[in-house]
C-alpha positions in Angstrom: -119.1 92.6 -68.1 -119.6 96.4 -67.8 -119.8 97.9 -71.3 -117.6 101.0 -72.4 -119.7 103.9 -73.0 -117.4 104.8 -76.2 -118.0 101.4 -78.0 -120.7 101.0 -80.4 -123.6 98.4 -79.4 -124.5 97.5 -82.7 -122.0 97.1 -85.9 -123.2 96.4 -89.3 -120.8 94.9 -91.9 -121.1 95.0 -95.7 -118.4 92.6 -96.9 -117.4 93.7 -100.2 -114.6 92.6 -102.2 -114.7 88.7 -102.2 -115.0 88.3 -106.2 -112.3 90.8 -106.7 -110.3 89.0 -104.2 -110.7 86.1 -106.0 -109.8 87.5 -109.4 -106.7 89.2 -107.9 -105.3 85.9 -106.9 -106.4 84.1 -110.3 -109.0 82.0 -108.4 -112.7 81.1 -109.3 -115.2 83.7 -107.8 -116.5 81.0 -105.4 -113.2 80.6 -103.8 -113.5 84.2 -102.9 -116.6 83.5 -101.0 -115.3 80.5 -99.4 -112.3 82.6 -98.3 -114.6 85.5 -97.1 -116.8 83.2 -95.2 -114.0 82.3 -92.9 -113.5 85.7 -91.6 -116.8 86.1 -89.7 -115.8 83.7 -86.8 -112.6 85.3 -86.2 -114.5 88.7 -86.2 -116.9 87.6 -83.7 -114.1 87.0 -81.2 -113.5 90.9 -81.1 -117.5 91.3 -80.5 -117.4 89.2 -77.7 -114.3 90.3 -76.1 -115.3 93.9 -76.3 -118.9 93.2 -75.2 -120.5 94.7 -78.2 -124.0 93.0 -78.3 -125.0 93.1 -82.0 -123.2 92.4 -85.1 -125.1 92.2 -88.4 -123.6 91.0 -91.5 -125.2 91.4 -95.1 -124.5 87.7 -96.5 -126.4 88.5 -99.8 -128.6 90.7 -101.8 -131.7 89.9 -103.9 -129.9 90.7 -106.8 -127.0 88.4 -106.0 -129.1 85.4 -106.5 -130.8 86.5 -109.7 -128.0 88.3 -111.6 -124.9 86.2 -110.6 -123.8 83.0 -112.6 -125.8 80.0 -112.0 -122.6 78.1 -110.6 -121.4 80.8 -108.3 -125.2 81.0 -106.8 -125.2 77.3 -106.6 -122.1 77.4 -104.5 -123.4 80.3 -102.3 -126.5 78.2 -101.5 -124.3 75.2 -100.6 -121.9 77.4 -98.4 -125.0 78.7 -96.6 -126.4 75.4 -95.9 -123.1 73.9 -94.6 -122.0 77.1 -92.7 -125.2 77.6 -90.8 -125.6 73.9 -89.8 -122.0 74.5 -88.3 -123.0 77.6 -86.6 -126.1 75.6 -84.9 -123.3 73.1 -83.5 -120.6 75.9 -82.9 -119.3 75.7 -79.2 -118.5 79.4 -79.1 -122.1 80.4 -80.1 -123.6 78.1 -77.2 -121.0 79.1 -74.8 -121.5 82.8 -75.1 -125.4 82.6 -75.6 -125.2 84.2 -79.0 -128.7 84.3 -80.9 -128.8 83.8 -84.7 -131.2 86.0 -86.4 -131.6 85.9 -90.3 -133.4 88.6 -92.2 -134.4 88.9 -95.8 -136.7 87.0 -98.3 -134.5 83.7 -98.0 -137.4 81.6 -97.1 -138.9 82.5 -100.7 -135.8 82.1 -102.7 -133.7 79.5 -101.1 -134.1 76.1 -101.6 -135.9 73.8 -99.2 -132.7 72.1 -97.8 -130.9 75.5 -97.2 -133.8 76.8 -95.5 -133.9 74.0 -93.3 -130.1 74.4 -92.2 -130.8 78.1 -91.5 -133.8 77.5 -89.5 -131.7 74.5 -87.4 -129.3 77.8 -86.6 -132.2 79.9 -85.6 -134.0 77.5 -83.5 -130.9 76.1 -81.6 -130.1 79.6 -80.4 -133.6 81.2 -80.1 -133.7 81.1 -76.3 -130.2 83.2 -76.0 -129.9 87.1 -75.3 -126.3 87.9 -74.6 -125.1 88.5 -78.0 -126.8 88.8 -81.3 -125.4 87.7 -84.8 -127.9 88.9 -87.5 -127.6 87.7 -91.1 -129.0 89.5 -93.9 -129.6 87.0 -96.6 -131.7 87.5 -99.9 -132.1 90.9 -98.6 -132.8 94.4 -100.1 -133.2 97.4 -97.9 -135.7 99.0 -100.6 -137.9 96.0 -100.4 -137.9 96.2 -96.9 -138.7 99.9 -96.8 -141.7 99.4 -99.5 -143.0 96.6 -97.4 -143.0 98.5 -94.2 -145.2 101.1 -96.0 -147.6 98.6 -97.0 -147.6 97.2 -93.5 -148.7 100.9 -92.2 -151.4 101.3 -95.0 -152.9 97.7 -94.2 -153.2 99.0 -90.3 -154.5 102.3 -91.2 -157.1 100.8 -93.4 -158.3 98.8 -90.3 -157.7 101.8 -87.8 -158.8 105.3 -89.1 -157.2 106.6 -86.0 -153.7 105.0 -86.5 -151.0 107.5 -85.5 -148.2 107.1 -87.7 -145.0 107.6 -86.1 -141.3 106.4 -85.7 -142.3 103.6 -83.5 -145.0 102.4 -85.7 -142.7 102.3 -88.8 -139.9 100.4 -86.8 -142.6 97.8 -85.7 -143.2 97.3 -89.4 -139.4 96.6 -90.4 -137.9 93.1 -90.4 -135.4 94.5 -87.9 -138.2 95.7 -85.6 -136.4 93.9 -82.5 -132.7 95.3 -83.3 -131.4 98.7 -81.9 -130.3 101.3 -84.4 -126.8 100.8 -86.0 -123.9 102.7 -84.3 -121.2 101.9 -86.7 -121.4 100.5 -90.3 -118.2 99.2 -91.9 -117.6 98.5 -95.7 -114.8 96.8 -96.9 -113.6 96.7 -100.5 -112.3 100.2 -101.2 -115.6 101.6 -102.6 -117.2 104.2 -100.2 -120.9 103.8 -100.7 -123.8 102.1 -99.5 -125.9 99.6 -101.3 -129.6 99.0 -101.8 -130.7 100.8 -98.8 -129.1 98.4 -96.5 -130.9 99.0 -93.0 -131.9 102.4 -94.2 -134.0 103.3 -91.1 -131.4 101.8 -88.5 -128.6 103.6 -90.1 -130.0 107.1 -89.9 -127.5 108.3 -87.7 -124.8 105.7 -88.0 -121.1 106.4 -88.3 -119.5 105.2 -91.5 -116.1 103.5 -91.9 -115.0 102.5 -95.2 -111.9 99.9 -95.7 -109.7 99.7 -98.5 -109.1 96.1 -97.7 -111.1 93.4 -99.7 -113.4 91.3 -97.4 -111.3 88.2 -97.3 -108.3 90.1 -96.3 -110.3 91.9 -93.4 -108.9 90.7 -90.2 -109.2 91.5 -86.3 -107.1 94.1 -86.3 -109.0 96.1 -89.2 -112.3 95.6 -86.9 -110.4 97.0 -84.2 -109.2 100.0 -86.0 -112.6 100.6 -87.0 -114.1 100.4 -83.5 -111.1 102.6 -82.3 -112.0 105.2 -85.1 -115.7 105.1 -84.0 -114.7 105.4 -80.4 -112.7 108.8 -81.0 -115.6 110.4 -82.8 -118.1 112.7 -81.0 -121.6 111.8 -82.1 -123.8 115.2 -81.8 -127.2 113.8 -83.1 -127.8 117.2 -84.4 -127.1 119.1 -81.2 
């Protein structure tokens, strides 16, 4: 399928509002996360239909796993375990050759059984390259930037002639193989960014803020965000 030049190649989503949705409906916080997790599969249909190759999704920050109540964290981890096992067997994933990438410090922070589930999803799709579904779990953009600086410092100690440029910095990021983000969508009605999410890759991104809480965000809302993006003129400083 030929790609429309006015469509983004890479969309990143900050899905804010699960807990507020649960509170609004007088439910426990974990039910907000459960409802929110159901939205992603539906939105992936839009990405496939429009031939948008990359969708990145911030599933949890490092702070989420440290500062949230233990029962809520326990549920999040069990949800990740279940959802990624299901993704590894999802017919839509395999029919459309969707590669699953997972970025963050999840290998260090998640229990072994949860990591096994995530690795199963990664390994079952590792040879695909039609579409890329990128999850950020136990992720911190500021930590990623600091680690990139340390990476450059280590290389510089080994090679005094090392040229520090954009390509070198990119090669030290978790997202070294991903293209820059064209459109970033944040739900939940709070128009701000969080913890340097993909800060290097969003240097020139277009921002779209939705008033809807994430569990209420649907295909029409994503289409509206993409339509808004397509109507803008990207000048890149020209």
